[in-house]
C-alpha positions in Angstrom: -79.7 46.3 9.1 -80.1 42.6 8.0 -76.7 42.8 6.4 -75.1 44.0 9.5 -76.7 41.4 11.6 -75.7 38.6 9.2 -72.1 40.0 9.3 -72.1 40.1 13.1 -73.4 36.6 13.3 -70.9 35.1 10.7 -68.1 37.1 12.7 -69.0 35.5 16.0 -69.3 32.1 14.4 -66.0 32.5 12.6 -63.9 34.2 15.4 -63.8 31.1 17.6 -62.6 28.9 14.6 -59.8 31.5 13.9 -58.7 31.6 17.5 -58.6 27.6 17.5 -56.7 27.6 14.4 -54.1 30.0 15.7 -53.8 27.9 18.7 -53.3 24.6 16.7 -50.7 26.3 14.4 -48.5 26.9 17.5 -49.2 23.5 19.0 -48.2 21.8 15.7 -44.6 23.2 16.3 -43.9 20.9 19.0 -42.7 17.3 18.8 -43.7 16.5 22.4 -45.9 18.0 25.0 -43.3 17.4 27.7 -41.3 20.4 29.1 -38.1 19.4 30.8 -36.0 21.8 32.9 -32.8 21.5 34.7 -31.6 22.3 38.3 -28.1 23.4 38.9 -27.7 21.8 42.3 -25.4 23.0 45.2 -25.3 19.5 46.3 -26.0 16.9 43.8 -26.6 13.9 46.1 -28.8 16.1 48.4 -30.9 17.1 45.6 -31.2 13.8 44.0 -32.3 12.3 47.3 -35.0 15.1 47.8 -36.5 14.4 44.4 -36.4 10.6 44.5 -37.0 10.0 48.4 -39.3 12.8 49.2 -41.2 13.5 46.0 -40.8 9.9 44.6 -39.6 10.9 41.3 -38.0 8.1 39.2 -34.4 8.3 37.8 -34.8 7.4 34.1 -31.5 8.4 32.4 -28.1 10.0 33.0 -25.6 11.2 30.6 -22.3 13.4 30.5 -21.5 16.6 28.9 -17.9 16.9 27.6 -15.8 19.9 27.6 -16.1 20.1 23.8 -20.0 20.0 23.6 -20.4 22.2 26.7 -18.4 24.9 25.0 -19.8 24.4 21.5 -23.4 24.1 22.6 -23.1 27.2 25.0 -24.3 25.2 28.0 -20.7 25.7 29.8 -17.6 27.6 29.0 -16.0 24.2 28.4 -16.5 22.8 31.8 -17.9 19.0 31.7 -20.7 17.9 33.7 -23.1 14.9 34.5 -26.8 15.0 34.1 -29.5 12.8 35.9 -33.0 12.8 34.4 -36.0 12.2 36.7 -39.6 11.8 35.8 -42.8 11.9 37.9 -43.9 8.6 36.4 -42.6 5.8 34.1 -44.6 7.3 31.3 -42.4 8.8 28.5 -44.9 11.7 28.3 -44.3 12.6 32.1 -42.7 15.9 32.9 -38.9 15.7 33.7 -36.3 17.3 35.8 -32.5 17.2 35.0 -30.3 17.5 37.9 -26.5 18.6 37.5 -24.0 20.3 39.8 -20.5 22.0 39.6 -17.6 22.2 41.8 -17.3 25.3 43.9 -20.9 26.9 43.5 -21.4 30.3 44.9 -22.8 30.5 48.4 -26.3 29.2 48.7 -28.8 32.0 49.2 -32.5 30.7 49.7 -35.4 32.8 48.7 -37.6 33.3 51.8 -40.6 34.1 49.3 -41.1 33.5 45.6 -40.7 37.3 44.9 -37.2 37.4 46.6 -35.4 36.2 43.3 -35.9 36.1 39.5 -36.2 33.1 37.3 -37.9 29.8 38.0 -39.0 30.0 41.7 -41.5 27.2 42.2 -43.0 24.2 40.5 -46.5 22.6 41.1 -47.1 18.9 41.3 -50.6 17.7 41.3 -51.1 14.5 43.6 -53.7 11.7 43.9 -53.1 11.8 47.7 -51.3 14.1 50.0 -50.7 11.4 52.7 -47.6 9.6 51.3 -46.1 13.0 50.6 -46.8 14.4 53.9 -45.5 11.2 55.6 -42.2 11.5 53.8 -41.9 15.2 54.4 -42.4 14.7 58.1 -40.0 11.5 58.0 -37.1 13.5 56.6 -37.8 16.6 58.6 -38.5 18.8 55.5 -39.8 22.4 56.9 -43.2 23.3 55.8 -43.5 26.9 54.3 -46.3 29.0 55.5 -49.3 27.7 57.3 -49.3 24.4 55.2 -51.1 22.2 54.6 -53.7 24.8 53.6 -57.2 23.8 52.5 -58.1 25.3 49.1 -61.9 24.3 49.0 -63.4 21.7 46.9 -61.7 19.0 48.9 -58.2 20.0 47.9 -55.2 21.1 49.9 -52.0 22.8 49.3 -48.6 22.1 50.7 -45.5 24.3 50.3 -41.8 23.0 50.8 -38.4 23.9 49.4 -35.9 21.7 47.8 -32.4 21.9 49.0 -31.5 24.6 46.3 -34.5 26.9 47.6 -36.7 26.0 44.7 -40.2 26.2 46.2 -42.5 23.0 45.5 -46.2 23.2 45.8 -48.2 20.0 46.2 -51.8 20.2 45.4 -54.1 17.3 46.1 -57.2 16.0 47.9 -57.5 16.7 51.8 
């Protein structure tokens, strides 16, 4: 019985270490903790204005993809395009959004709710104060989704809006 107890004790002590080692093995595969994603916009300027004027993101870079690289990389079938990079803050470790657009996009079909489509449907931004965001949302006449602002408890609230392409944006911050 003593051997079984000792085994169980060792197992319970080693298991968390093994789990942590597995997590560390995967985290060591990344050269940056930042995830960047791209939005292919129906209207580039309207989308850029939304993210810079409403959400307050900062333009930090822009670049072009030429026909050859678009095709070689698999990003496009040889169609060139321009990309603008935005960040939440001036910190190089801040999340980024890339915005691009193409001529003659298919007709815009915005989702009414997140279950209406597949793929990335919303992003969450944690803010220090809701007031400047609510002020800009109101100033620009952006429609609130649902019954927001909604209290979440613990002195936090939730605001849901959509960008010009139908991507849901949830803002979470203090009341």
